[in-house]
C-alpha positions in Angstrom: -12.9 21.6 40.6 -15.7 23.6 42.1 -15.4 24.0 45.8 -18.3 23.6 48.2 -19.0 26.8 50.0 -19.6 26.9 53.8 -20.2 29.4 56.6 -18.9 28.7 60.1 -21.4 29.9 62.7 -20.2 30.0 66.4 -20.2 32.7 69.0 -16.8 31.5 70.3 -13.9 33.0 68.3 -11.5 30.2 69.0 -14.0 27.6 67.9 -14.5 29.4 64.6 -10.8 29.7 64.0 -10.2 26.0 64.8 -12.8 24.9 62.3 -11.6 27.3 59.6 -8.0 26.2 60.1 -8.9 22.5 59.9 -10.9 23.1 56.7 -8.1 25.0 55.1 -5.6 22.4 55.9 -7.5 19.1 55.5 -10.5 19.8 53.3 -9.1 21.5 50.2 -12.4 21.3 48.3 -14.2 23.3 50.9 -14.2 27.1 50.8 -15.2 29.1 53.9 -16.9 32.2 52.4 -17.4 33.9 55.8 -18.0 33.3 59.5 -20.7 34.5 61.9 -20.9 34.9 65.6 -24.6 35.3 66.3 -28.0 34.2 65.0 -28.6 37.7 63.5 -25.3 37.9 61.6 -25.6 34.3 60.5 -29.0 34.9 58.9 -27.6 37.8 56.9 -24.6 35.9 55.9 -26.6 32.9 54.6 -29.0 35.1 52.8 -26.1 36.9 51.1 -23.7 34.0 50.3 -26.1 31.0 49.7 -23.7 28.4 51.1 -23.9 24.7 50.3 -23.7 23.9 54.0 -23.0 25.5 57.3 -21.3 24.6 60.6 -23.9 25.7 63.2 -23.3 26.0 66.9 -26.3 24.9 69.0 -26.0 27.6 71.7 -25.1 31.2 70.9 -25.3 34.4 72.9 -28.4 35.7 71.1 -30.3 32.4 70.7 -30.1 28.8 69.6 -29.0 27.4 66.3 -32.5 26.2 65.8 -33.8 29.7 66.1 -31.7 30.5 63.0 -33.2 27.6 61.0 -36.8 28.7 61.8 -36.1 32.1 60.2 -35.8 30.5 56.7 -39.0 29.7 54.8 -37.0 27.0 53.0 -33.7 25.5 54.2 -31.8 25.0 51.0 -28.4 24.3 52.7 -27.1 21.4 54.7 -26.2 21.6 58.3 -23.3 20.2 60.5 -24.2 20.9 64.1 -21.4 21.8 66.5 -22.2 21.2 70.2 -20.8 21.0 73.7 -24.0 19.5 74.9 -24.5 16.6 77.3 -24.6 12.9 76.5 -28.4 13.1 76.3 -28.2 15.7 73.5 -25.7 13.5 71.6 -28.2 10.6 71.7 -30.9 12.9 70.4 -28.7 13.7 67.4 -28.1 10.0 66.8 -31.8 9.1 67.1 -32.5 11.9 64.5 -29.9 10.7 62.0 -28.3 14.2 62.0 -24.6 14.7 61.9 -22.8 16.6 64.6 -19.4 17.6 66.0 -18.5 17.6 69.6 -16.4 20.4 71.1 -13.5 20.5 71.2 -13.6 19.5 67.5 -11.3 16.7 66.4 -9.6 16.7 63.0 -10.7 13.2 62.1 -14.3 13.8 63.1 -14.5 17.0 61.1 -13.1 15.3 58.0 -15.7 12.5 58.5 -18.6 14.9 58.9 -17.6 16.8 55.8 -17.3 13.6 53.7 -20.8 12.6 54.9 -22.3 16.0 54.1 -20.8 15.9 50.6 -22.4 12.5 49.9 -25.8 13.6 51.3 -27.9 14.6 48.3 -30.4 16.4 50.5 -30.9 16.9 54.2 -34.6 16.4 54.7 -36.3 18.9 56.9 -37.9 16.0 58.7 -34.5 15.1 60.2 -34.1 18.6 61.6 -37.7 18.8 62.9 -37.3 15.5 64.8 -34.0 16.6 66.2 -35.6 19.7 67.6 -38.4 17.7 69.1 -36.0 15.2 70.7 -33.7 18.0 72.1 -36.7 19.8 73.6 -37.7 16.8 75.6 -36.4 16.9 79.1 -35.6 13.3 79.6 -34.1 10.4 77.7 -35.1 8.4 75.7 -36.2 10.2 72.5 -39.6 9.2 71.3 -38.8 9.0 67.6 -36.1 7.4 65.5 -35.2 8.7 62.0 -34.0 5.9 59.7 -32.3 6.8 56.4 -32.8 4.9 53.2 -32.0 5.3 49.5 -35.0 7.5 48.8 -34.9 9.7 51.9 -35.9 9.1 55.5 -38.7 7.6 57.6 -39.7 8.6 61.1 -40.7 5.8 63.5 -42.1 5.9 67.0 -39.7 4.0 69.2 -42.6 2.4 71.2 -44.0 1.0 67.9 -40.8 -0.8 66.9 -41.4 -4.6 67.4 -38.1 -6.0 66.0 -35.2 -5.3 63.8 -33.7 -7.8 61.4 -30.3 -7.8 59.6 -30.6 -7.7 55.8 -27.0 -7.7 54.5 -25.7 -4.2 55.1 -29.2 -2.9 55.8 -31.7 -3.3 58.6 -35.4 -4.1 58.4 -37.8 -2.7 61.0 -41.0 -4.5 61.8 -43.5 -2.0 63.3 -46.9 -2.3 64.8 -49.8 -2.5 62.3 -47.8 -4.9 60.1 -45.6 -2.1 58.7 -42.1 -2.7 57.5 -39.3 -0.2 56.9 -35.7 -0.6 55.7 -32.8 1.4 56.8 -29.5 1.8 54.9 -27.6 1.4 58.1 -26.6 -2.0 59.5 -27.9 -3.9 62.5 -24.8 -3.1 64.6 -25.5 0.6 64.4 -29.0 0.1 65.9 -27.7 -2.5 68.4 -25.5 0.2 70.0 -28.1 2.9 69.7 -31.3 1.2 70.9 -30.2 -1.0 73.8 -31.1 1.8 76.3 -34.7 1.8 75.1 -35.1 -1.9 75.7 -34.6 -3.0 72.1 -31.8 -5.5 72.6 -29.9 -8.0 70.5 -31.1 -11.6 70.9 -29.4 -13.2 67.9 -26.7 -12.1 65.4 -29.5 -11.3 63.0 -32.2 -9.9 65.4 -33.0 -7.1 67.8 -36.3 -7.3 69.7 -38.3 -4.7 71.7 -38.8 -6.3 75.1 -42.1 -4.5 75.5 -43.4 -6.4 72.4 -42.4 -9.9 73.5 -45.4 -12.1 74.1 -43.6 -15.3 75.1 -40.6 -17.5 74.2 -40.0 -21.2 74.0 -37.3 -23.6 75.2 -36.4 -24.1 71.5 -35.2 -20.5 71.3 -38.2 -19.0 69.6 -39.4 -15.5 70.6 -43.0 -14.6 69.9 -43.8 -11.0 69.4 -46.7 -8.6 68.7 -48.5 -9.0 65.3 -47.4 -12.6 65.1 -43.7 -11.8 64.4 -41.1 -14.3 65.5 -37.4 -14.0 66.2 -34.8 -16.5 67.4 -32.7 -16.4 70.6 -29.0 -17.2 70.4 -27.4 -19.0 73.3 -24.9 -16.1 74.0 -27.8 -13.6 74.4 -30.1 -15.8 76.5 -29.1 -14.5 79.9 -29.6 -10.8 79.1 -32.9 -11.5 77.3 -34.3 -13.5 80.3 -33.2 -10.8 82.7 -34.9 -8.0 80.6 -38.0 -10.0 80.0 -38.5 -11.1 83.6 -37.9 -7.5 84.9 -40.2 -5.6 82.7 
């Protein structure tokens, strides 16, 4: 069996050693071809070894991990980011649909990240670009949301999302201008992610953007921008009315 080749890039020696040891013990189909401790040495290592993917620390002594990525005309390797960043940065990763590991790295999370990167056919540069934009912004929330689907990714402006609807294991996004997008992730994923940007669950099958609510009826109908309509479940009524009244 051909092993996937990786490079571990981190300016902390202990962090490099931990990841390498975990990979050797728990990910037998992964080969660490080398490690790097700076942006400069990482660039040379990638150019020489052509890895399938890299573990990339966000902050290093001679620059940021993103500085390294901008040095390549074409990024033909996948990236698992490693970060000790704040809660805000973690949300930026999730909004950008990019995988990451938090320091100190846990075994189960590393194994999960490796499995995801193995199943990812291509890591679209759009994902990385949106992540860089979201991380550069000084305040939460991120302005864009990257949604994955079977053919790749779409980038949505959060402010233009009207509602989200469950569709089996997928989620349909209704966006201003009568646009519709489908994500391969389920509604629960977005329920947890989007609540802080005023996109809340109002029914087991619906999330709505409070900023796009026009009105609602006693019968539990919610009327939204572009003539969209959702339904209000009894258990969600209190939160919805509180959010709608307080906007």
